[in-house]
C-alpha positions, 0 to 999 in steps of 0.5 A, spaced: 266 253 672 260 249 669 257 251 663 250 252 667 254 256 673 257 261 667 250 262 664 247 264 671 253 268 673 252 272 666 245 272 666 244 275 673 250 280 672 246 282 665 239 283 669 243 287 675 246 292 670 240 293 666 236 294 672 242 299 676 243 303 669 236 305 666 230 306 670 232 306 677 238 311 676 235 315 670 232 320 674 238 322 678 242 323 671 236 327 668 236 332 674 243 334 672 242 334 665 236 338 665 240 343 669 246 344 665 242 343 658 236 347 660 230 342 658 223 343 660 221 338 666 216 335 661 221 334 656 225 330 661 219 326 663 218 324 656 225 321 655 223 317 661 217 315 658 220 313 652 225 308 656 218 304 658 215 305 652 221 302 648 221 296 653 214 295 652 214 295 644 220 291 644 217 285 648 215 281 642 223 281 640 227 276 644 223 270 643 223 271 635 231 273 636 232 267 640 229 262 635 233 266 629 240 267 632 240 264 639 239 266 646 247 268 646 247 273 640 240 276 643 243 277 649 250 280 646 246 284 642 241 287 647 248 289 651 251 292 644 244 296 643 245 299 650 252 301 649 250 305 643 244 308 647 249 310 653 254 312 648 249 317 644 247 320 651 254 321 652 255 326 647 248 329 645 246 336 646 239 336 642 234 333 646 231 329 640 237 325 640 237 323 647 230 321 646 233 316 641 238 314 646 233 312 651 229 308 646 235 304 645 236 303 652 229 300 653 230 296 647 237 293 650 234 292 656 228 288 653 233 283 649 238 282 655 233 281 660 229 278 663 225 273 658 232 270 655 234 269 662 228 265 664 228 261 658 236 259 659 235 258 667 229 253 666 232 249 661 239 249 664 236 247 671 230 243 669 230 240 677 231 247 680 229 252 675 224 255 680 229 256 685 235 259 680 230 263 677 228 266 684 235 268 685 236 271 678 230 276 680 233 277 687 240 279 684 237 283 678 232 287 683 239 289 687 241 293 681 235 297 683 238 298 690 246 300 687 244 303 681 242 310 684 248 310 689 253 308 683 250 314 679 250 319 685 258 317 686 260 318 679 256 324 678 257 327 685 265 326 685 266 328 677 260 333 676 260 330 669 254 326 667 257 325 660 262 321 663 257 317 667 254 315 660 261 313 657 263 309 663 256 305 662 257 304 655 264 301 656 261 297 661 255 295 657 261 293 652 264 289 657 258 285 659 256 284 651 263 280 651 261 276 658 254 274 655 258 272 648 263 268 652 258 264 657 251 264 654 249 257 651 242 254 649 241 248 653 235 247 649 235 250 642 229 255 641 224 252 636 218 256 637 216 262 641 212 258 645 218 255 648 220 262 651 213 264 654 212 257 657 219 257 660 220 256 667 214 250 667 208 255 666 205 251 661 205 245 665 201 247 671 194 245 671 188 250 670 184 253 676 180 248 679 172 247 677 174 249 670 178 252 665 178 259 663 180 261 656 184 268 655 178 271 651 173 269 656 177 272 662 179 278 658 172 281 659 171 279 666 170 285 671 175 282 676 181 282 670 178 289 668 179 292 675 186 288 676 188 292 669 186 299 672 189 298 678 196 295 675 196 301 670 195 306 676 200 303 680 205 302 674 204 310 672 205 312 679 211 308 680 214 310 673 213 317 675 216 316 682 223 313 679 223 319 674 221 325 679 224 323 686 231 325 685 229 332 683 223 333 688 228 331 694 233 336 691 228 341 691 227 341 698 234 344 699 239 339 700 241 337 693 241 331 689 245 326 694 239 324 699 235 323 692 239 318 690 239 314 697 232 315 697 231 311 690 236 306 693 231 305 699 225 305 695 228 299 691 230 296 697 223 296 700 220 294 694 224 288 693 223 286 700 216 287 700 215 282 693 219 277 697 215 277 703 208 278 699 209 271 696 209 267 702 204 272 706 199 271 700 199 263 702 195 265 708 192 271 707 187 274 702 191 277 696 185 282 695 187 285 702 194 285 701 193 289 694 188 294 698 193 295 703 199 296 698 195 301 695 194 305 701 201 305 703 202 308 696 197 313 697 200 315 704 207 315 701 205 320 696 201 325 701 207 325 705 212 327 699 207 332 697 206 335 704 213 334 708 219 340 707 224 335 711 229 330 707 228 325 712 221 325 712 221 324 704 226 318 705 221 315 710 216 316 704 220 313 699 221 306 704 213 306 705 212 307 697 217 301 695 213 297 701 206 298 698 209 298 691 211 290 692 205 288 696 200 291 691 204 289 684 205 282 686 199 281 690 195 283 683 199 277 679 197 272 685 190 274 683 191 273 676 194 267 677 188 264 682 182 267 678 184 264 672 189 259 672 196 258 671 195 255 664 193 262 661 196 266 667 202 268 662 197 271 657 193 275 662 199 278 665 201 280 658 194 283 657 194 287 663 201 289 661 199 292 655 194 296 659 199 299 663 203 302 657 198 308 659 203 309 665 208 312 660 204 318 660 205 319 668 212 322 667 210 327 662 204 329 666 209 330 672 214 334 668 209 339 665 206 340 672 213 342 675 214 346 669 207 350 670 208 350 678 215 350 679 214 344 684 213 336 683 209 336 689 202 337 686 204 331 682 205 327 688 198 330 690 195 327 684 198 321 684 195 320 691 188 321 689 189 316 683 191 311 688 186 312 693 181 312 687 184 305 685 183 303 692 176 304 692 175 301 685 179 295 688 174 295 695 168 296 691 169 291 685 174 286 685 171 279 686 173 272 684 170 271 677 166 265 678 165 259 683 171 256 679 175 261 681 173 261 688 174 254 689 181 255 687 182 261 691 180 257 697 185 252 696 191 256 693 197 253 689 203 252 693 207 254 687 203 261 686 209 265 689 214 262 685 210 263 679 208 270 680 215 272 681 217 269 674 211 273 671 212 280 675 219 280 673 217 279 666 214 286 666 219 291 667 223 293 669 223 296 673 220 294 675 
């Protein structure tokens, strides 16, 4: 097998695995762990928040390690850190050690995907990098569809969440061997900017009518509104991943339908992201953003009000669709408003703001501890999304004549650019 094909295979497998075993499936495992170990729901939510926080705080590490030890060792180390987190989770009885385990999972996620892989694919496939990166993201996103079903099968058949973590630790060690054997750098990383500009981000021209600087763009009302909207969306998405299984299980039919709902949510989100990029070339992304927020708010209202598992699963599909539309359209707007030259920096700034989203699972857990149900948290999330929608409708405008001109003649590569940028945010996203 050619080396570039080996790189593509190993990198895609790594992204699939980390997506399947962390954000999208942790909520299912937490449901069984909380019941057995007697943890509070707020504590369980905090463990989920630490996973996301560790991902965010570790995001500067991959470029630095890639420069120091190379991409192969960086991704191999990420898989080994994941294995350590999974192994620790399989033997814990104390909540504090589980916090350490989820933090290790977050660090391992960031080291294994997607930043190192984007650089690898951009350098191994210089002529078709956008296409290969798109395939990579599609394969990685499908991990979110498969993960809850895999976890549900292991825990459902054995009733043992410890066995699940042990199996994942073994799989992580095997994945580390695959990365070590297959991953090689086509171009040695000499500086951090090489990784940041992977995929051709540094080769795009700025928005027509004049170039933006990061400092000027950071304080525009357009960016502030987008940062607020993205923070609300990320908070609700992160919280939903952590509580959806438990919420549906509380409706009376166990956790299995919750795993199906999580997979449906991931499937709908993946499909919506794939279609939104193309739709944004024909329809104003602001309209798509607002519609996505409204769909998410409607889904939260359904989850809050319905006692029916089937309706809750339908709400998960609705939520995933709205999430994909809102998340990608927000990135398209950043790209069009401020130009591709600083789009990566502006997305990084917005991502820093979304770190506040880690408070969502803790708050939802605390509400469930007090009220005995996650339904009130769903109502709170619906209200937050409604407020974000109102803010976007009233205050989101192009920041200046230069951006308006750029928006009138959108870049045909916007969808591909945004796929790269959005995948570098999380997980999860």
